[in-house]
Structure formats: C-alpha cells, structure tokens
N, C-alpha and C positions, 0 to 999 in steps of 0.2 A: 558582239563581234568587235575584234580589235582593229584599231585604225593603223596599226603597224603594217608596213609593207613587207612582202616576202623578198628576201634577197636571193640571188642566183644559187648560192650554195645550199640554202635551205630548200629551195625549189628542186634542185637536182637530187638532193638526198631523199626528198619525198618521192621523186620519180624513180629512184633506185628501189625504194620499197615497193612501189607499184609494179615495177618490173619483176620483182620476186613473186608478188601476188599473181601476176600473169603467167609466170612459169608454173606456179602451183595450179592455176586454173586449167592449163593445158594438160597437166599430168592427172588431174582429178576428174576431167570430163567423163561423163557417163556413157557417151556413145560417139561414134566416128564423126557425125555431123557437128556435135557440140565441141569436140576436140579440134576439128578443122577450124571452126569459127574462133575458138580461143587462141589457136596458133596464129591465125591471120591477124588477130588483134595484137598479139605479142610481136609479130613480125613488123607490123606497121609502127607500133610504139617504139620499138628498138631503132628502126630506121630513122624516124624523125628525131628521136632523142639524141642519137649519135651525131646526126647532121648539125643539130643546134649546138652541141658541145664543140664540135670541130670549128664552127663559125664564130662562136661567142666566147667560150671560156678558155679554150686552148691558146688562142693568140695572146690573150692578156696574161695568162699564166707563164708564157714564154719570157715575158719581160722581167719576172722575178728572178732573183739570184738562184741559179740552179734550175730554173724553169725549163730551159731547152731540153735538158736530159729527161726531166720528168715527163714533159709533154711528148717527146719522142717515144718514150716507153709506152705511154697511153695510146699513142697512134698505132704502134705495132700491135698492141692488144686489140684495138678496134678493128684493124685490118684482119686479124685472125678471126674475130667474132663475125665480121661481115662475110668472110668466106664460108664459115660454118652456116650462117643464116642463109646465104645464097644457095648452099647445098640443100637446105631444108625447104626453101621457097619453091613451091610447085610440087613438092613431094607429097604423096598420099600419106596421111597420118597413120594409116593402117599398115603401111610398108614396114616390114621387120627391121629395116635399117633406120627407120625414123627415130625410135627411142634412144639408141646409142648416140646418134648425132645430136638429138635434143639434149641429152645429158652432157655431152661435150660442150655444146653451146652454153648451157646454163653455167657450167663450171667456169668457162671463159668469161662470160658476162659478169658473174658475181665477183670473180677475182679482179676484173677490171674496175668494177664499181668500188670495191673496197680499196683498191690502190688509188683511185681518184680521191676518195674521201680521206685517205690517210696521207697522201703525198701532194696532190695537186690543189685540193681545196684549201688547205692551210696556207699555201703560197698566195692564193687569191685573197684570202681573208686578211693576211698580214700586209699585203701591198696595195689593197684597193679600198677606197673609202666606201662607207655604207651607201651613200647615194648612188655611186656607180654600180655597186652590187645589186641594188634595186632596179636600176635601169637595165642591167644585164638580164635580170629575171624577165623583165618585160620583153626584151629582145629575144630571149630563148622562146618564149611563148609565141611571139610573132613568127619566128623562123619555123617553128613546128607546124604552123598552119599551112605553110607552103612547101615544106620539105618533101623529098621523095619518100614514098611509103614502102619501098622495097630496097633491099641491100644492093649496093653497086660497088663491090670491092675493086673493080677495075678502074674506077674513077679515082681512087686514092682517098686519103684522109686529110689532105691539107685544105685550109680555108680557101685558097685560090682555086683549086680544082673543084671544090664544092660550089663556089660562086659561079664558075664558068659552066659546069655541067649540071649542077643541081636543078636549075629551073626546068630545063628540058626533061631531065629524068623525072622530076615531080609531075609534070604534065602527062608524060607517058604512063607513069605509075598510076596516077589517079584515073586516067582514061581506062587502063587495063582493069583497075579495081571496079569501076562502074560497069564495064562490060561483063565481068564475072558475076557481079551482083545481079545484073539484069538477066543473065542466062540461068542463074540458079533459081530464079522465081518460078 
C-alpha cells in the first residue's frame, strides 16, 4: 500500500467513477426491490457528494483566475441535477415516468462531472499546493459523513446556505432514512 495521500481532485474523480457505477447498478437491477435499493444508494451518494463539493472545492476554486464564472456554471448544473433528483426521490422505480427522469438525471450529472474535471479541477490543481489538496480530501470525507442524504434544491447551492441549512436537513434526512429502513423490515 502506498503512503501517498489522496488529494481532493483524485478523490472526486474516483467518486465520479463510482457515481457512474451507481447509475449502472440502478439500470441493471433485476427486480423492483433491488432497483429501489440501488436508486436510494445513488440518491444518498449524490446528495452528500454535491454538498461536500459546494462546501469544500467550489469556494477555493472561486479564488482562481476565472474561477467565479466556472463555479457559477457548476452551481447552475448542480441546481438542475438537484431538482431532477428531488423529482425522483420518493418516486416508485416502477413508475413509467421514472426511467426518462433517471436518464435526464444521468445526463445532467455526467455532464456536470465532466465539466468539473475539465474546467474546475485544473484551476484547483494550478492554484493550490499539494498539502492543501490533501487536507481538502479529508474535509470532503468529513463533510460527507454528516451531509444531507436527500436533495434539497430549495436550499440553494452556496456554501453559506449549506452551512446554515445543511445540519438540520441532514438530521431530518437521516431520521427519515432510519424510519423507512425500520418500516421496510
């Protein structure tokens, strides 16, 4: 095992790959229950991933030359994806409207991830020292442990609104998840 630490960019690129795998798992699920579980895992992962990006990477990317415009575009994409995810959240995966909405969400999320990798991450790599990038990776992982597990498009995508509304949303989301799990047994 290597002693090299993972930086935030490498971590987020790995997570983008995992998101693609989660979409594949939803689409490949063999029955409704398996598909529902796969979608719930995707929903949770997307919600915590985006919250971490909004709190950790976007604010630092804004500091780079041209970063404001790049981050504003990423936040618009995230808001669009959150709205699509919110539409799917709670929807029965067997509903005929689910598949087209899932396809739209996948396209939006993949386009967003590719834009981050192409436009935002190079700004971070150029303007941030390696030690800070490693600390940011640790911060992303810490935020993901306490982030909301459902989309909240009405909260917005700024770091300030996430810091103010995020903790309450996370408690409510995690409580709702626990109740659903208990009732499903």
